C-alpha positions in Angstrom: -3.2 -5.1 189.5 -5.1 -4.6 186.0 -8.1 -6.1 185.2 -8.0 -8.0 182.0 -9.6 -6.2 179.2 -10.9 -9.8 178.1 -12.8 -10.5 181.0 -14.0 -7.0 181.8 -18.1 -6.7 180.8 -18.0 -3.5 178.2 -15.2 -4.2 176.5 -15.5 -7.9 176.2 -18.3 -6.6 173.9 -17.2 -4.7 171.7 -14.2 -6.6 170.9 -16.8 -10.2 169.4 -18.3 -6.9 167.9 -15.3 -6.2 165.9 -14.6 -10.4 165.0 -18.1 -10.8 163.7 -17.8 -7.7 161.2 -14.4 -8.8 160.6 -15.8 -12.2 159.5 -18.4 -11.2 157.4 -16.2 -8.9 155.6 -13.8 -11.4 154.9 -17.1 -14.3 154.4 -18.3 -11.7 151.4 -15.1 -11.1 149.3 -14.6 -15.5 149.5 -18.5 -15.7 148.1 -19.0 -13.4 145.7 -22.3 -13.1 143.7 -24.0 -15.1 140.8 -23.8 -12.8 138.0 -20.0 -12.2 139.1 -19.8 -16.5 139.3 -21.3 -16.8 135.9 -18.7 -14.0 134.6 -15.1 -15.8 136.0 -16.4 -18.7 135.0 -16.4 -18.0 131.0 -13.6 -15.9 131.1 -11.2 -19.0 132.5 -12.7 -20.9 130.0 -11.9 -18.8 126.8 -7.9 -18.6 128.7 -8.9 -22.3 128.5 -9.2 -22.2 125.0 -6.8 -19.4 123.4 -4.3 -22.5 125.4 -4.6 -25.0 124.0 -4.9 -23.3 120.3 -1.9 -22.6 120.6 -0.5 -25.2 122.4 -2.1 -27.2 118.5 -0.4 -24.9 116.3 2.6 -25.3 118.0 2.2 -28.9 118.0 1.5 -28.5 114.0 4.4 -26.8 113.2 6.6 -29.4 115.4 5.4 -32.0 113.5 5.5 -30.7 109.7 9.0 -29.5 110.6 9.8 -33.2 111.2 7.0 -34.6 108.4 9.7 -36.1 105.5 10.3 -34.6 102.8 8.0 -37.2 100.1 5.4 -36.6 102.5 5.2 -33.5 102.3 5.4 -33.3 98.4 2.8 -35.4 98.1 -0.1 -33.8 100.3 0.6 -30.6 97.9 0.1 -32.5 95.2 -3.5 -31.7 95.1 -3.0 -27.8 95.9 -0.3 -28.2 91.8 -3.1 -29.9 90.0 -5.5 -27.3 90.6 -3.4 -24.5 89.6 -2.1 -26.2 86.6 -6.1 -26.6 86.1 -6.3 -23.0 86.0 -3.2 -22.0 84.3 -4.7 -24.5 81.2 -7.6 -23.2 81.1 -6.5 -19.4 81.1 -4.3 -20.5 78.0 -7.5 -21.5 76.4 -9.3 -18.2 76.9 -5.7 -16.4 75.4 -5.7 -19.3 72.9 -8.7 -20.5 71.2 -6.9 -22.8 68.5 -5.1 -24.7 70.5 -5.4 -28.2 70.4 -7.1 -29.8 73.5 -5.7 -33.5 73.6 -2.1 -34.2 75.4 0.3 -34.8 74.2 -0.9 -35.6 71.2 -0.7 -32.2 68.7 1.9 -31.4 70.8 5.4 -30.1 68.8 7.5 -32.0 71.2 5.5 -35.1 70.1 5.6 -37.5 66.6 3.1 -40.1 66.2 5.1 -44.1 66.2 4.5 -44.5 62.1 6.0 -41.4 61.5 9.7 -40.0 62.0 10.0 -36.7 62.4 12.8 -34.1 61.6 12.0 -30.2 63.2 8.5 -29.5 60.9 9.3 -33.0 58.4 7.0 -35.6 59.3 8.4 -38.8 57.7 5.0 -41.3 57.6 5.9 -43.5 54.2 6.2 -47.1 53.3 4.3 -48.1 56.9 1.3 -49.3 55.5 -0.9 -47.2 57.3 -4.8 -47.0 56.4 -5.7 -43.8 57.6 -3.1 -40.4 58.4 -1.7 -41.1 61.9 -3.7 -39.2 64.7 -1.2 -36.3 66.4 1.5 -35.0 63.6 2.0 -32.1 65.3 -0.4 -28.7 64.1 2.8 -26.8 63.3 4.1 -29.4 61.0 5.1 -28.2 57.3 6.0 -30.9 55.3 3.6 -34.3 55.2 4.4 -37.2 54.1 2.9 -40.0 53.4 3.4 -42.0 50.0 3.2 -45.2 49.8 0.7 -46.9 51.8 -2.9 -47.9 52.5 -4.7 -44.7 53.0 -8.2 -44.6 51.3 -10.1 -41.6 53.4 -8.8 -38.6 54.8 -10.4 -37.6 58.1 -12.7 -34.5 57.7 -12.0 -31.3 59.6 -8.8 -32.2 60.3 -5.8 -30.9 57.5 -7.1 -27.7 57.5 -6.3 -27.2 61.5 -2.1 -27.4 59.8 -2.1 -24.0 59.5 1.2 -24.0 58.3 1.3 -26.9 56.2 2.9 -26.4 52.6 3.7 -29.8 51.3 1.7 -32.4 51.3 2.8 -36.1 49.7 -0.4 -38.6 49.3 1.2 -40.6 46.1 0.4 -44.1 45.9 -2.5 -45.1 48.0 -5.7 -46.0 47.5 -8.4 -42.4 47.9 -11.1 -42.6 46.0 -13.5 -38.9 45.2 -16.4 -39.9 47.6 -13.5 -40.5 50.6 -11.7 -37.1 49.8 -14.9 -35.4 49.1 -14.7 -32.0 51.7 -11.0 -32.2 53.0 -9.2 -29.8 51.5 -11.9 -27.2 52.7 -10.6 -24.1 54.5 -7.5 -25.2 54.0 -4.9 -21.9 54.1 -1.2 -22.6 53.3 -1.5 -25.2 51.5 1.1 -24.9 48.4 2.1 -28.4 47.0 0.0 -31.2 47.0 0.7 -34.7 45.0 -2.1 -37.2 45.0 -0.5 -39.3 41.5 -0.8 -42.7 41.9 -4.7 -43.0 43.9 -8.3 -44.1 41.9 -9.3 -40.8 41.6 -12.1 -40.4 38.8 -12.6 -36.4 38.8 -10.4 -33.4 40.3 -11.5 -32.4 43.6 -13.9 -29.2 43.7 -12.5 -27.9 47.0 -8.4 -26.9 46.4 -7.1 -24.5 48.3 -6.3 -20.3 46.8 -3.4 -20.8 48.1 -2.7 -24.5 45.6 0.9 -23.8 43.8 1.6 -27.2 42.6 -0.9 -30.1 41.7 0.2 -33.5 40.7 -3.1 -36.3 39.7 -0.8 -38.4 37.7 -1.0 -42.2 37.5 -5.5 -41.8 38.1 -8.4 -42.9 36.6 -9.5 -38.6 36.2 -12.1 -39.1 32.6 -13.4 -35.5 33.5 -12.5 -32.5 34.0 -15.0 -29.8 34.8 -14.4 -25.4 35.2 -16.0 -25.6 38.5 -12.7 -27.4 39.7 -10.0 -24.9 38.8 -12.3 -21.7 40.2 -10.4 -20.9 43.2 -6.5 -21.8 42.1 -5.5 -18.5 40.5 -2.2 -19.6 42.0 -1.3 -22.5 40.6 1.7 -22.9 39.0 2.6 -26.1 37.9 -0.4 -29.0 36.9 0.2 -32.6 36.4 -2.3 -35.0 35.1 -0.7 -37.6 33.2 -1.6 -41.0 32.7 -5.1 -40.7 33.2 -8.1 -41.2 30.4 -8.7 -36.9 29.9 -10.2 -36.8 26.6 -11.9 -39.8 25.3 -14.4 -39.8 22.5 -17.4 -40.4 25.0 -16.7 -37.1 26.9 -14.4 -34.8 24.9 -12.4 -32.1 27.4 -14.1 -28.4 26.6 -12.7 -25.3 25.4 -11.2 -23.0 27.9 -11.6 -25.8 31.0 -8.0 -24.2 32.1 -9.0 -20.3 31.1 -9.1 -19.6 34.7 -6.3 -20.9 35.5 -4.1 -17.0 35.3 -0.6 -18.1 36.7 -0.2 -21.4 35.0 3.4 -22.1 33.5 3.7 -26.2 33.1 0.8 -28.4 32.1 1.4 -32.2 32.1 -1.1 -34.4 30.1 0.5 -37.0 28.4 -0.7 -40.4 28.0 -4.3 -39.9 28.5 -6.8 -40.2 25.4 -7.0 -35.8 23.6 -8.0 -36.3 20.2 -7.0 -32.6 20.0 -4.3 -30.0 21.5 -6.6 -28.2 24.6 -8.2 -25.1 23.1 -8.1 -21.3 24.8 -5.6 -22.5 27.1 -4.3 -19.6 29.9 -1.2 -17.2 28.1 0.9 -17.3 31.2 1.1 -21.3 29.6 5.9 -22.2 29.3 5.5 -25.8 29.0 2.8 -28.3 27.8 3.2 -32.3 27.4 1.2 -33.5 25.2 3.6 -37.5 24.8 1.0 -40.3 24.2 -2.0 -38.9 22.9 -4.4 -39.3 19.6 -3.8 -35.9 18.2 -4.3 -35.6 15.1 -4.3 -32.2 13.5 -3.1 -28.9 15.6 -6.5 -26.8 14.6 -5.6 -23.2 13.1 -6.5 -21.0 16.5 -4.4 -23.3 19.3 -2.2 -20.5 19.5 -4.2 -17.5 19.9 -2.7 -14.0 21.2 1.0 -13.3 23.0 1.1 -17.0 24.4 4.1 -17.6 26.0 5.0 -20.9 25.4 8.6 -22.1 25.6 8.5 -25.6 24.9 5.8 -27.8 23.2 5.8 -31.8 23.6 3.7 -33.5 20.7 5.4 -36.3 20.3 4.4 -40.1 20.2 0.5 -38.7 18.8 -0.8 -39.5 15.0 0.2 -35.9 13.6 1.1 -35.8 9.9 2.2 -33.4 7.2 -1.4 -32.0 6.9 -2.4 -32.4 10.1 0.5 -29.3 10.9 -1.3 -26.9 9.0 0.6 -24.1 7.2 1.8 -21.8 9.8 0.4 -22.8 13.2 2.6 -23.2 14.8 4.4 -19.8 14.1 2.4 -18.2 16.0 4.0 -19.5 18.7 6.5 -17.1 18.7 8.4 -17.7 21.9 8.7 -21.2 21.3 12.0 -22.8 22.3 12.0 -26.2 22.4 9.7 -28.6 19.5 9.3 -32.1 20.0 7.5 -34.0 17.4 9.2 -37.9 17.9 7.1 -40.3 17.1 4.4 -38.9 15.0 3.7 -40.1 11.3 5.5 -37.1 9.2 7.0 -38.1 5.8 9.0 -34.2 5.2 10.4 -31.4 7.8 7.9 -29.3 8.5 8.1 -25.5 7.0 7.0 -22.2 8.7 7.9 -22.9 12.3 9.3 -20.9 14.8 12.5 -18.5 14.5 12.5 -18.8 18.1 13.2 -22.4 18.1 17.0 -23.5 19.6 15.6 -27.3 20.2 13.8 -29.1 17.7 13.5 -33.1 17.4 11.8 -34.9 14.1 13.1 -38.8 15.5 10.8 -41.8 14.5 8.9 -40.2 11.9 8.6 -41.4 8.5 11.0 -38.4 6.6 13.3 -39.9 3.7 15.0 -36.9 2.5 16.4 -33.5 3.4 16.5 -30.7 1.4 18.2 -26.9 0.9 15.3 -24.7 2.3 14.2 -27.8 5.4 15.4 -25.5 7.6 15.3 -21.9 6.5 14.1 -19.5 8.9 14.8 -21.2 12.0 18.5 -18.9 12.8 18.5 -19.8 16.7 18.5 -24.0 16.0 21.0 -25.6 18.5 19.9 -29.4 18.6 18.4 -31.2 15.5 17.2 -34.3 16.0 16.9 -36.7 12.7 17.7 -40.1 14.1 14.6 -43.1 13.4 14.1 -42.4 9.9 14.1 -43.0 6.0 16.3 -40.2 5.7 18.1 -41.6 2.1 20.0 -38.5 1.0 20.4 -34.8 2.4 21.6 -31.6 0.2 24.9 -30.2 0.3 24.5 -26.9 2.1 20.7 -28.2 4.2 22.4 -27.4 7.5 24.6 -24.2 6.8 21.4 -21.9 7.0 21.9 -22.8 10.8 24.6 -20.8 11.7 24.1 -21.7 15.8 24.0 -25.8 15.6 25.4 -27.9 17.2 24.1 -31.6 17.6 23.3 -33.2 15.0 21.9 -36.5 15.1 21.0 -38.9 11.7 21.9 -42.0 13.4 18.8 -45.0 12.7 18.0 -44.3 8.8 19.3 -45.4 5.5 22.6 -42.9 4.3 24.9 -43.9 2.2 27.2 -41.6 2.5 28.0 -38.7 5.3 26.5 -35.7 4.3 28.8 -33.2 2.4 29.6 -30.0 4.0 28.8 -30.5 7.5 28.4 -27.0 9.3 32.0 -25.9 11.3 31.2 -25.2 14.1 29.4 -28.8 15.1 30.4 -30.2 18.2 29.1 -33.6 17.8 27.1 -35.8 14.8 25.8 -39.2 15.2 25.5 -41.4 12.1 25.7 -44.6 13.4 23.5 -47.6 12.4 23.1 -46.0 8.9 24.8 -48.3 5.4 27.4 -45.6 4.6 30.3 -46.9 2.7 31.9 -43.3 2.5 33.3 -40.8 4.3 33.8 -37.4 1.4 36.4 -35.4 1.4 34.2 -32.1 2.2 32.0 -33.6 4.3 33.9 -32.3 7.6 37.2 -30.4 6.5 35.7 -28.0 3.1 35.8 -24.2 2.5 39.8 -23.7 1.4 42.2 -25.7 1.4 44.0 -26.1 4.5 40.6 -25.9 6.5 41.0 -24.5 10.5 40.8 -26.9 13.0 36.8 -28.6 13.7 35.1 -27.7 16.7 33.7 -31.1 15.9 34.6 -33.3 19.5 32.7 -36.5 18.8 31.9 -38.0 15.3 29.6 -41.4 15.7 29.5 -44.1 12.5 29.4 -47.3 14.4 27.5 -49.7 12.6 28.1 -48.9 9.2 29.3 -50.4 5.9 32.5 -48.3 5.9 35.9 -50.4 4.4 38.4 -49.1 6.6 41.2 -49.3 4.3 39.7 -47.8 1.4 38.9 -44.3 3.6 40.7 -41.0 2.2 42.2 -39.9 5.0 42.0 -36.5 3.9 38.5 -36.5 4.8 39.5 -35.9 8.7 42.0 -33.6 8.2 40.8 -30.5 9.9 39.4 -33.0 13.2 41.8 -32.8 15.9 42.3 -36.3 15.2 40.9 -40.1 15.2 40.0 -40.4 18.4 37.5 -37.7 17.7 35.5 -40.1 15.3 34.3 -44.1 16.8 34.3 -46.5 13.7 33.7 -49.0 16.2 
C-alpha cells in the first residue's frame, strides 16, 4: 500500500512551506506600497478629468447644433460690435477729417428741414432760424434764402470743403452774427447775402470768392481791408445800400486791389461822384439812382476795359460831363444817361459806342453834327425829352443805326431823311400832324424798298384823310406803320 504523501511527515512540512510562499507572493502583488498607491490615485484622477472634458465639449457642440438661429445671432452681436468699433477707430486714423457723428454729415443723410438733390441742398422758405444741423459735408450748393437766420455757427462752414455756392438771401444776418464765420473756407465761389441787416462788408471773405452779392443791406462804410484777400472776385453787387453818404464818402482806390473785377453794381446808393481808381479790369459799371452831378477828369485813366457804363437817374448836367471825359473810355460800347438833367446831346463820346440812351432828359433839339464820330452806333434812345426840332440829316452819320426812339417828345412832323437802313422808328406820343414825302423814302425818283419793319405813329395828331400816300411808297406795306 502506497503511502499518501500528505500523510508523510517530511513531505508535509515541505508542502506547507511552499503554500505559504505562494500566499506571500500573492499578497505582495495585491497590496502595493503607500507611494505606489498615491501615484495610482493621481493617475486615475487625470483620466477622469480628461474624460469629463471630452464629454463637456461634445455636449456643448451638440447644444450649439440644436440652438435656434436667433440665439446664435444674438450671441454673436457683441463680437460684431467690437469689430465695428475697431474698424471705426481705424477709419478715423486713416481719414482724420471724417465727421464723428452718425448719421449727421453723411452723404446719404438730409436734414428734415431741407430737400437734397445730389450735392444740391435746398432749405429755402422754411422759416428756420439757424443753418440746419447735418447738411452733408460733400454738398456743393446750399440754398438758405427767405428764412429767419440771424447768425452763422462758428467753425461750421470751413468743414464744407466742396462748397461752391452759398445763398443766404433775405434773412436777418448782422455784422456781429457772422464775424469769423467765413474764416478758413477753401472753395466757395459764389456768396449771396442780399436783403439782410449788414452795415459793413465782412473782412474775412475767402480768397476763392468770384461773385459776391450784398444788395439791399444797410452798408454805409467800406474799407480797403475788406477786399485784401479777394483777388479772384469778378462780380460785386452792392446796390440799394447807403454807400457814399456825405458823412463817410467812398474813399479813392478802395476797390483797387480787386484786380480781376469785371462787374461792379453800385445802383441806388448815395454816391455824389464816380469812385476813383477803379480796377482797370472792370468791364461793367452800374451807378443808376445815385446823386452824381459831375464826372471828374481823372475818372477813367489808363487802359480801361470798360464796355458798359450806366449813369442813369443821376443829377448830371451838360457841364458835369466835362469835355472829353467819356472819350477816354475807348472800349465803351453801351452808355446809359437816361433820367439826368442834360439839355443837349453830349459831345466827344467814344467812337466805340453801339448803344446810347438819352431818354428822360431835357434835350430840346438835335443838330446836324450831334452824333458826329459815332460810326458804330446801332441803338439810339431819345424818348421822353422835349425835342421839337431834328435836323434833316442828323442821323445820316450813323451808318449802322437800326433802332431809333423819338417817342414822347414835341415833334410836329416826322423827321426828314431818316436813314434807309433803319429797322424800327418809334415816333409815338408826339404832336405830329405831317409825314413829309422825303421822311422814309428819298434819294431817287424810285427809291429801293426800305428796311423798316416797324414805324410807330400812335397818339399823334395825324389827319388820316390828308396823308400823302407817296410818303410810304418804299415801305414793304402799310402794316409796317402803326397809326393806332
